[in-house]
C-alpha positions as semicolon CSV with decimal commas, in nm:
position;residue;x (nm);y (nm);z (nm)
1;M;0,840;1,471;0,019
2;A;1,143;1,295;-0,093
3;Y;1,453;1,292;0,129
4;S;1,641;1,500;-0,121
5;E;1,372;1,767;-0,113
6;L;1,402;1,827;0,259
7;P;1,547;2,164;0,357
8;R;1,918;2,143;0,454
9;S;1,838;2,316;0,785
10;A;1,602;2,024;0,902
11;P;1,734;1,886;1,227
12;P;1,840;1,518;1,237
13;L;1,569;1,274;1,343
14;L;1,759;1,174;1,656
15;D;1,835;1,497;1,825
16;P;1,924;1,493;2,199
17;F;1,774;1,848;2,245
18;R;1,431;1,740;2,088
19;D;1,431;1,379;2,226
20;P;1,639;1,382;2,544
21;E;1,473;1,067;2,661
22;R;1,638;0,871;2,377
23;F;1,988;0,964;2,500
24;E;1,933;0,954;2,892
25;G;2,176;0,710;3,056
26;V;2,304;0,567;2,728
27;L;2,683;0,568;2,809
28;M;2,678;0,357;3,123
29;R;2,435;0,111;2,992
30;R;2,647;0,092;2,671
31;V;2,947;-0,009;2,884
32;I;2,739;-0,287;3,046
33;A;2,610;-0,403;2,714
34;F;2,965;-0,428;2,587
35;M;3,065;-0,645;2,883
36;I;2,765;-0,874;2,826
37;D;2,858;-0,898;2,456
38;V;3,220;-0,991;2,534
39;V;3,093;-1,277;2,757
40;I;2,853;-1,402;2,487
41;L;3,138;-1,392;2,241
42;F;3,396;-1,556;2,478
43;V;3,179;-1,868;2,584
44;P;3,159;-2,041;2,251
45;V;3,525;-1,966;2,182
46;A;3,629;-2,108;2,514
47;V;3,410;-2,421;2,459
48;A;3,562;-2,472;2,119
49;T;3,910;-2,426;2,254
50;I;3,854;-2,691;2,530
51;A;3,701;-2,921;2,270
52;V;4,013;-2,886;2,047
53;F;4,236;-2,955;2,344
54;L;4,050;-3,268;2,441
55;F;4,035;-3,383;2,088
56;G;4,411;-3,340;2,079
57;I;4,460;-3,557;2,375
58;V;4,241;-3,829;2,221
59;T;4,426;-3,814;1,892
60;L;4,773;-3,812;2,074
61;G;4,844;-3,459;1,975
62;L;4,728;-3,450;1,608
63;G;4,404;-3,275;1,692
64;W;4,596;-2,983;1,843
65;A;4,676;-2,880;1,478
66;L;4,322;-2,737;1,482
67;F;4,430;-2,466;1,721
68;W;4,538;-2,249;1,417
69;L;4,162;-2,209;1,328
70;A;4,095;-2,047;1,670
71;G;4,194;-1,702;1,556
72;P;4,011;-1,685;1,226
73;A;3,702;-1,863;1,377
74;T;3,687;-1,614;1,668
75;V;3,696;-1,312;1,409
76;I;3,427;-1,476;1,184
77;W;3,206;-1,553;1,494
78;A;3,244;-1,198;1,621
79;L;3,167;-1,044;1,281
80;L;2,865;-1,277;1,221
81;Y;2,737;-1,191;1,597
82;Y;2,755;-0,807;1,541
83;G;2,642;-0,824;1,186
84;T;2,327;-1,035;1,254
85;T;2,233;-0,863;1,580
86;L;2,289;-0,504;1,488
87;G;2,144;-0,566;1,139
88;G;1,848;-0,758;1,274
89;P;1,505;-0,637;1,356
90;E;1,604;-0,513;1,692
91;T;1,916;-0,335;1,566
92;A;2,088;-0,431;1,890
93;T;2,324;-0,690;2,019
94;W;2,206;-0,920;2,293
95;G;2,383;-0,720;2,546
96;M;2,221;-0,398;2,420
97;R;1,876;-0,563;2,420
98;M;1,922;-0,648;2,790
99;V;1,996;-0,284;2,883
100;D;1,726;-0,144;2,639
101;L;1,966;0,010;2,379
102;Q;1,962;0,007;1,999
103;M;2,192;0,132;1,722
104;R;2,048;0,359;1,450
105;Q;2,189;0,543;1,152
106;G;2,210;0,912;1,208
107;D;1,874;0,973;1,029
108;G;1,698;0,713;1,257
109;A;1,695;0,433;0,994
110;P;1,763;0,084;1,117
111;S;2,111;-0,058;1,096
112;T;2,214;-0,323;0,837
113;F;2,427;-0,625;0,855
114;L;2,717;-0,462;0,672
115;L;2,696;-0,164;0,894
116;G;2,696;-0,372;1,200
117;T;3,008;-0,575;1,089
118;V;3,185;-0,256;0,986
119;H;3,097;-0,091;1,321
120;A;3,250;-0,385;1,520
121;V;3,571;-0,377;1,296
122;L;3,612;-0,004;1,330
123;F;3,552;-0,015;1,705
124;W;3,833;-0,277;1,755
125;V;4,073;-0,110;1,525
126;S;4,026;0,232;1,664
127;V;4,065;0,106;2,018
128;S;4,360;-0,108;1,930
129;A;4,553;0,150;1,715
130;L;4,454;0,468;1,903
131;S;4,436;0,338;2,261
132;P;4,125;0,319;2,476
133;L;4,157;0,688;2,531
134;V;3,979;0,730;2,195
135;L;3,658;0,637;2,381
136;L;3,678;0,976;2,556
137;V;3,531;1,139;2,239
138;C;3,187;1,060;2,367
139;F;3,217;1,332;2,635
140;F;3,274;1,615;2,374
141;N;2,966;1,575;2,164
142;H;2,601;1,616;2,257
143;R;2,486;1,282;2,106
144;R;2,746;1,092;2,322
145;R;2,886;0,922;2,010
146;L;3,207;0,732;2,000
147;L;3,470;0,799;1,731
148;H;3,352;0,487;1,525
149;D;2,998;0,611;1,556
150;I;3,077;0,954;1,424
151;L;3,289;0,792;1,126
152;L;2,993;0,555;1,028
153;G;2,708;0,809;1,108
154;T;2,550;0,579;1,369
155;V;2,409;0,662;1,706
156;V;2,320;0,442;2,000
157;I;2,004;0,540;2,169
158;N;1,741;0,401;2,417
159;N;1,486;0,165;2,256
160;G;1,130;0,285;2,208
161;S;0,990;0,120;2,520
162;R;1,263;0,275;2,748
163;A;1,219;0,619;2,595
164;A;0,846;0,597;2,635
165;R;0,893;0,509;3,013
166;L;1,129;0,788;3,066
167;R;0,903;1,033;2,889
168;A;0,599;0,897;3,093
169;A;0,791;0,938;3,426
170;G;0,858;1,311;3,336
171;L;1,206;1,335;3,459
172;G;1,241;1,693;3,339
173;Y;1,133;1,616;2,964
């Protein structure tokens, strides 16, 4: 049966009422994954900044002209990181992998490179423009999605192995 032939009343593939183990404890682990990802993004930027600083000393200040590249290089590095990790086979950043999370499209399909990069851009723009209070949106929907997740039609869930462990443990499911 083709996707267009499905009845309109068909529930979404990732439904917290049908598959609660996919959504159990996602919010707190998502915060931890974000912190891990920020460290992963920060370390190469810090190393590059120190290298430019030292290069500037060796070149008697001429190398410091490279500092103008720091901003654009940081943005490109972050977009490549999010695009390749969220759009890769694991559909998760390295931080998300460490805490058994993955990002999926609302119908359960894997994420793509473009969706991963747009997800990161929309997150940073929404938090910057609307204040971090925009993150409170997750407490008012049953899938615990943030504003940028809702706008892009994505959902962050437990990966298959964690969901299977939760299901096997019982925990009220």
